[in-house]
N, C-alpha and C positions, 0 to 999 in steps of 0.2 A: 375704573369701572363705576358708573353712577350708583349702583346699588351699594357698593362698598363705601362710597363717600357719605351717603345718607346714614348708613349703618354706624359709621364712626362718629357721626355728629349727634347721635341720640343722647349720650350723657351730657353733652354741651347744651342741647336743647332743653333737657330737664333742668339743668342749672339755670338757664336763662328764664324759663317759665317760673321757677321758684322765686327768682329775684323780682320778676314782674308782678307776681301775686303780692309779694311783700310791699312793693311800691304802690300798687293800686289800693291796697287796704288802707294805707296811710296811718297816721297816728290816731290812737283812740283817746287822746287827752289833749288838754290845752297847756298844761304845765310843761316846763322844759325838762329835758333829760339832764343829768349831771354833766358839767363841762368836760370837754375832751377834745382831742385832735380832730380836725375836719377830715372827712372821708370823700371817696369818689362816689358818683352816682351809681346806684344799684349795688356796687361792691363794698361800699363803706370803707372800713379800715383793714380789709383783708390783707392788702399788701404792706401794711404798716406793722404787722405782727412780727416781733423779733424772732430770729431763729436760735439765738443763744443769749444768755445773761438777761432774760426777759424781765427779771425783777428790777433791774436798773432802768430799763426803758419805762416800766410802769411807775417807777418812783417819780419820773418826770411828768408822766401823763396825769397821775393821781386818779382821774376818773375817765372812763371811756364812754362810748355811745351805747353799744349793745353789751359789751363786757364792762363791768363797773369795778374799778379798783380803788381801794381806800388805803392811804398811807397812815391814817390816824388811829391810834389805839382807842381813843374815846369813841370814835365813830364805829369801829369794829365791835367794841363791847356793847354799844348802844343797839346796833343792828342785830348782831348774832346772839347776844345774851339777853338783852331786855326785850327784843322783838323776835325771839327764837321761834315762835309759832309760824312766822312768815319766812324766816331765812334758814330753816334747818333741812330743807330738801337738797338733794344733789341733782345735777342735770343729767339728762340722758346723754351719754357719750356714745355716739353711734359705733365708732370703731372699737374702742376699748370695752364698753359695757354691753352693747347689743350684739355685735358681731363676734367678739372674742369671749364674752361670757363673764367679764369682771363685775357685772351689775349686781351680783349677789354677794360680793365681798363687803366687809364692814365699812370700808372707806367710801364706797361708791353706791351702796344700796339706797334706794329712794326712801324718803321719809314716810313712814306709815307703820302699820301694826307689825309687819315682819321686822322692820328696823327696831321697833321698841322691844320686841322679844329678844333679839340678838343683843341689843344694848343692855337690857336687864341682866342677861346671862354674863355679858362681859364685865359689868360692874360687880356682879357677884364673885367673879373670878379674880379680877385685878383692880377693882375700883379704888382701893386705898393702899397706903404703904404697908399696913398690917396684912393685907391679903397676899402680898407678894413675899412676905418675910419667909414662909416655909421654903421658898425656892432660892434663897440667897446662896445656900451651899452649892446648888447646881450651877449657878452663875459663876461662883468662885472656881469650881472645878474646871469648867470649860475655859475660864480665863487662864488657869494654870497651864492647860494644854496649849493655849495660844502663845504663852511666853516661851514654852519649849520649841514651838514651831519657828518663832522669830529667832530664837537662839541658833537654830540649825540652819535656817534659810532666811536671813534678814532681808535679802533682796526681793522676797515675795511677800512683803508686808501687806499689801492690798489684798492678796489672795487669802492670807491668814485671817485678816479681819472679817472678810466675807464668810469664810468657813466657820469662824467662831459664832457669828451672828446666826447662821443657819443651824449650827449645833445646838444653840440655846433654844431656838424655836422648836426644833424637832424633839429635843429631849423633854421639854415641858409639855408640849402639845400631844406627842405621840409615844413618849417613852423610848424613843429611838436614839441610840448612841452612834454618832457618825464614825465612819471609818477614816483612818489616816490615809493620806494620799487623795485620790479622786473619789469622793463619795457620790454615788449616783443621785441621791435625793437632794443633796446640797447643790450639785450642778444643775439639776432640774429646776429648783427654786430660783437660782440665780438667773437662769435663762428666761424664766417666766417674768421675773422682775425687769430685766433689760427690755424684753419685748413690750411690757406694759409702758415703760418710760418712752419707748419709741412711738407708741400709739398716741401719746399725749403731746408730742412735739407740735407746737402751733404751725399750721400750714402743711404738715406732712401728708395728711390724708384729706382730700376734698370732702369726703363724706361727713367729716366732723362739722363742716360749715353748711352742707346741704344734706340733711339727714335722709331726704327722699331717695338719694342715690343708693341707699342700702337695700332697696327693693329690686334693683336690676340684677339679672342672673349673673353667675360667675363667668359664664362664657362670653359675655358682652365685651367687645373691645373697650378698653378704658376702665374695666372693672377688676383690674389686677389686685386691688385692695381686698377683694373678697377672698381670693386665694390665700393672701397673706394672713387675713383674719382667721381663716379655717385652720391653717397650720399653727398659728400662735394660740388659738383656742384649744387645740388638741394638747399643746404643751401645758396650758393651764389646767386642763382636765387631769392630765397625768400628775401634775404637782399636787392636786387634791386627792385623787383616788389612790395613788400608790402608797403613801404613808397610812391612809385609812385602812387599806387592805392589810398592811403590816400589823396594825393594832388588832384587827379581827383575827388574824392568824395566830398572834401571840396569845390572845384570850382563849382561843380554841385549844391551844397547846398547854394552857395553864401557866404560862410563864410571862404574862404581860406585866410590865412595870406600870405603876400608877401614873396616869397622865390625865389630861383633860378629856381627851377622846375616849379613853378606856372607861372613865367615869360616866360619860354620856351613854356609851354603848351598854354599860351594865346598869344604868339607871340609878346611880348612886348620887348622894348629896354632892353638889358642886360648891366648894368653898375655897378653892385655891386658883392659881393662874400661872401662865407662862409669860414669855417676854420676847421683845425684839431688841437687838443691840443696834445702836445707830452707828453703822460703819463709817459714814462720812464724818461724823463728829470725832470719833477716835482717830481717824486718819488725819483730820485737821489738827488734833492735839499733837501728833508727832511733828507736823510741820511747825507749829508754834514753838515747840521745845527746841527745834533747830534754830529758829529765828531769834528767840529770846532766852539765851542761856542763863541770864540773871534770874528770870522767873523760875526756870527749871531748878536752879540751885537752891532757891528759897523754899520751893515745895519739897525738894529732897531733904533739906535740913529739917523741916517740920516732921517728915516721916521718920527720919533717923532719931529725932528727939522723942517722939511719941511712941513709935513702934519698936525701935531698936533694930539690931542687925540679925536677930535670930529667927524672925518669922516674917511672913508677908502680911500686908494690910488685908483686912476683911471688911465686909459691909458694916459690921458692928463698930468699927473704928471711925466711921464717917463723921460723927459729931465731934470727935476729938481732933479732926484735921481741917480746921476752918480755912486755911489758905489753899489747901488742895481743893476743897469744895468751891472756893472762889475761882480758882483756876479752871475748874470744870465749867462753871457758869460762864466764864469769859469765853471759853472755847465754844460753848453752845451759841453765844451771842455773835462772835466774830464769824462763825461758820453756820449759817442758817441752813439746816438740812433740807427743808422744803420752802424755798424763798417766797413763793406765792401761795403756799398752803393749797388746800383743795377748794374748788369753787362751791359756793353756796348758791342755791337756786331759789329765786323769789317765787313763792307758791301762789301769789296773788298780786294784782295791781296795788301799789301802795305809794305813799308820798313820804319822802324823808327830807326834812328841812327845806321844803319848798320845791324839791325836785321830784319828778315822776320816776318811779321805779316800776317798769312794766313786769307783769307776770312772765316768768321764764328768763328774766335777766340773770346773768351770771355775776355774782358779787364775790370779789376776791379781797382777802386781807393781804396786803403787801408786807409780810412779816419781816423780810429783809430790811425794808425801809424803817419799820418800827424799831427794830433792834439796832439801827444805825442813826436814829433821830437825835440830833444834838440837843433838842429840848428835853429828852429823856436821859441821854447818856452824854456826859461831858467828854469832849474830844473823842467821838465815837470810834474812830479808826485806830486809836491807841490801844495796845494790848496791855491792860493794867488790871489784874485781878483785885487789887486793893479797893477798887471802886465798889465792890460788893461786901466790904468789911466796914467796921466802925459803927458809930451810933446812927449814921444816916446813910445806909447803903443805897445804891441805885437799884432800880427795879430788877428783880430776878427775871432773866430772859426766858426761863422755862415757863413763866406765866404766859408767854406769847408763842413759844416754839411749837406747841402741840395743838394749836387751833383755839376755837372759841365756841361758846354756847353748847348746845346739845351734841354737836359734832366734834367735840374735843377728843383727841386721841385717847382711846381706852387703855393703851399700853404705856402711857407716859411715865408711871411710877417705875416700871421695870426698865424702861429705857434709861432713866436717870441713874438707877442703881448700876446698870450694866456699864454705862459710860464711866461712872465714878470709879468702880472697882478696876476697870481696865487701865485708866489713867494712873491710879494709885499704885497698882502692881508694877506697871512699866517704870514709874519713877523710882520704885524701890529696888528694881533689879537691873535696869539698863541706864546707860548714859547716852542719850540721843544727840548725835552731832551731825554736822554736814559731811557729805561724801566729797571725794575729790576725784577729778578726772585723771587721765593717764599722765598729764603734764603737771599734776600737783595743784591745780586750781580748784577752789571750793565750788561745789555745785549748789546753786540757790534753789530751794523748793518752789514748785509752781504754786501760786496762791489762788488758783481757780477754785470754784465751789465744789467740784466733783473730784474724786481721787484720780490722781494722774499716774505718772510712771516713775516717781521717785523711788530711790532705794533707801532702806533703813540700814545704817552702818553703825 
């Protein structure tokens, strides 16, 4: 039917019109863009975008045309720290931010007064190691529960890590103690996080490349992404509203535990904070202990010597366990939690080292490459915690892991504490070894960046 044919072509026509407008406008400058791979007419590098392990592709590209990637620590510091007034904005992410509603979260909110207000509050809550000290006991308590879960069901290690991360967040933020088994709020938060990661996959949703498509109605053929965004946005809304309602109900009943949200609602002084546990880093720690038993044995010997057999390590023991600290740093470095970081958006046309950076360009720091740069880390693929000890230690990877400039992760101090205490307690209580299949053959752990399906035995 002719009508249907035209009807189906509307999204394609909009996409073509968008590309033609971009082409007709032409460049606004005479300086070159940073060097990168050649692209197709109109479409540029759309089909070059990797679907997986993108940080390795971008390590080869170094710089792109519309998307700009830097592998250099000095360039990232220069742009994001020294020129932070230009590179502190976040891009408008049509699928994740506009359609799903993540644009108001701390990581994605646009640079401006609203962001400054939230950032000021975040720093007041968790901006220094001393700010997070009052919550060490809560982190330790949730880690104790994690150890018990692993002891009972070691094959569900990944699930236990995610539950512990959610438990720490909910306890500190809302005064909510998670239930054993399937906890509804933890499950909801995990679902929202998975959906957000899906929305960020390069090339998954055309609307991320052609933002004008977000204006077409949901019933248009080819606009299925709008239905997906509506469903995922509802999940995000529940993730925010349900724990908030829990706090309000607890306050009304006079039984609310002190938390960040309860203090906000009651208008009290805010001087403490909560935390997020880095699931991927702790999961990578288990893998490394399987692969490097000599490192595991050395760390366990230090814990036995300093702590002894009669108690578990605490955060207060951190400075007395230098090798365990070095092991944690090495785990952070070898397993980059967010390999490409979050994009910085150039808020104005600017020039960097002779290259034109247009307003609206997305600038990424390739953190994976930085933490594997042989100029910074000798033999970077070698798992050697000793590199962070001695009179001339190599660069602490946590200086890179949490971003740069004004957009550095506000929860980095709590993340470091959470990962440290998880690793130290596991070393003190478990002997992590390879599993074996039914024929007695050892199973090698998957070395991918995201948690896989290995068992903890």
